[in-house]
N, C-alpha and C positions, 0 to 999 in steps of 0.2 A: 166796385163789384169784384168779388173774389171767386176764382174758378176752383174746382175741386182738387186740382193738382198743386195748389199753393201759389199760383200766380195771382197778382192783383192788377186789375185794370184800372188805370188812373187817367182821368180826363182825356177822352178821344182815343182810347185804345193803347195807351202807353203801358208797356209791361214793366212792372217793378223788378229790380234786380233781386234774384234769389240765390241761394247757395248753388243750385243747379246751374244757373247762368254763369256764376263765377267759375265753377269747375269746368264748364265747356270752354270758356275763354282761356282759362289756365292751360287746358289741354292743347288747344290750338296754338297758343303762344309758346308753350313748352316745346311742341313739335317743331315749330319754326326756329326756335333758338338752338335746339340740338341739331337740326339739319344744318344750320349755319356753322356750328362748331365742327361737325363731322366732315362737311364738304367745303370747309373754309378755303382750302388751297386750290379749289377748282371753280369757285363761284366768282362772278364779276362783282365789283364794288357796289353797284346799285342794288343787286340782289342781297348782298350781305347787309346793306343798310336797312332794307325792308325787314329782313328776317331778324336781325338783332334788335331793331327798333321795337318790333312786336314782342320779341322774347323778353324784354324788360318787364312785361306785365306779370310774368310767371311767379317769381318767388314772393313778392309782396301779397299776392292773392293767396298763395299756398300758406303763408305765415298767418294771414288773417283767418283763413278757414280752419287752421289748426286750433286757433284760439276759440273760434265758434264751436268747433267739435268738442274741445275740452270743456267748455261751459255747459254743453248740452248732453255729454255722454252720461250714461247711467252706470257704466263700468269702466273706470280708467285703466284697469289692468288689461281688459280685453282690447281696449283702444290701443294701448302701448304695445301689446303683443302683436296685434294685426300690423301696426306700423313697423315693428321690428322685423317681422317675417318678410314683408315686402322690401324692406331695406336690405336684408341679406340677399334676397333673390335678385334685386336690382343691381347689386354690387358687381355681379359678373359682367353683364353687358356694359355697365358704366365704366369699369376698369379697362375693358377691352377696347372700347370705341370712343370714350370721352376724356377721361382723366384718371391718373393714378392716385385718386383721393377718395374719401368717403362720399357717397352720393347724397343728394339733398334730403332723402328720407332719413338718413342718419342724423343730419342736422336737425330735422324736425323732431326726431325721437329724443335727442338730447334736449331740445327746447321744451318738449312736453314734460320731461323730468323736471326742468326748471320751473315750469308753471305749477306743477304739483307740489314741489318743495316750497314755493312761494306761499301756497295756501296752508301747508301743513306744519311748517316750522315757525314756531313763535319766537325763537331766538334769531333775531335778524342778523347778528354777526355770523352765526352758523350758516344762515341762508346765503349770505353774500360769499362765504367761503365756498359753498356748493356751487353758486353761480360762477365764481372764478374758475373752479375746476372744470365745470361744464364748458365754459367759454374757451379755456385752453384746449380741452379735448376736441372741440369743434373746429379748431384751426386746421385740422387735417381733412376737413370736409368741405363740400360745396357750400359757398356763402360764409362758412366759418363763423368767427366771432360775431361778425355783423349780423348774421342770420339769427343767432340766439338773442341778440339785443333787440332786433326788430320784433320778434315774436313776443318777447317780454313787454316791450312798450305797447304793443297792440292789446295785451291783456290788461296792463295796469292803467291804460288810458281809455279803455273800452267805454264808449258812451259819453266821454268827456269832449268838450270843445277842443278841436285839434287832435283828437284821438286817432284819426286816420292820417291827417297830413303830417304830423310830427315824425312818426316812424318812417314814412315814405321819404320825406325830405332828408332825413338823416341818411337813408340808403342812397339817395341821389347824390348828395354831397360827398359821402365817403367813397362811393364808386366813381362818380363822375369827375370830380375835380382832378384827381391824378391822371385820369385818362385824357381829360381836356388839356391838361398841361403838356402831356406827351404829344397830343395831336398838334397843338400850336407850335411846339418846338420843332416837330418834324416838317410841318408845312413851311415854316420860316427857313429852316435849314436846307430842305431839299424838295419842297413841293410835294411831300409824301403825305397822302391822306389815309394811310394804313389804319390809323386808330379811329377814323370816323364812325364805322359801324359800331364799334364798342362804346363810343361816346353816346350814340343814340340809344343804347340799351338803358342807361339810367335816365338820361334827360328827356327821352320821349316815352319809352315803355313804362318805366316806373312812375313817371309823372302822370300818365293816363290812369293809373290805379286810383288816384285820389278821387276824382269825380265818380268813378265806377263804384268804389266801396262806399262813398258817401250816399249813394242811392240805395244801399242795402238796408232793409228794414227787418231782418231776422227771419224771413220766410225761407222755407227749405226748397220748395219746388219738387221736381221729380227726384227720387233717390238715385244716387250714382256712386255709392260708396265703393263697392267691389270693383266696378269697371275703372274707376279713377285710380285705384291702387294698382290693378293689373296692367293698365295702359302704360304706366311709367316704365317698367322694364321692357315691355313688349315693343314699344315704339323705338327705344334705343337700339334694341337688337335688330329690328327691321331696317332702320337707317344704316346701322353699321354693316350689316350683311349686304345691303344694297351697294354701299361704297366698295366693299371688297369685290363683289361680283363685277362692278362697273370698271374698276381700276386695277384689280389684281394685287392690291396691297392694303395694309391696315391704314386707317385714318391717322394722320399726323397730328400730334398734340404735344 
């Protein structure tokens, strides 16, 4: 049975995962992740573990939704323009409260250009040159080179067996193994669990993305386009201002 808003009821009232569902999960996970980063120096280790563990859901979902949006958009120029405008707006609170790098919307905008080039450029050598330039440019942004790779893999493996798992596993290994190595070394040397929350980001959060995206069947659900874009800079600003008001200083990063 399918409701008018795009949800499908499956056996006994189970709701199928839609784009709306994924966006809500990404928003919640993103808020938890950014709260962990901004309040890192004042939160206890258990709280950081929960926040970072959930935060790992965010980027793989955003990368996947970018590919879905690219495949279904009727106007790629408007799509890129909208993403670019909010990337510029978001850079102000991101630079103030999170990191002196490009925000994740910049990474997604660069990745969108790669997706478009992949479909438009028949000369594959030229495309890979563009890909390399884009990857280098993304190094100064959130998720960097790895972000562009994950988006591209989601596109090229879309609908294939392992098309969800492979990009996510690559993210888990690329992020998780160095952090796990640091965690083990610190625990052995000094009993220091400092890296544990960060280790949970890929090994718990990112890993949970696989069953979540595997349940997606292409349904849209409720539209949430503008809210999703506007929420990104707004919640960073709110969290950052809350930190300043509470502690009288800028967040440390």
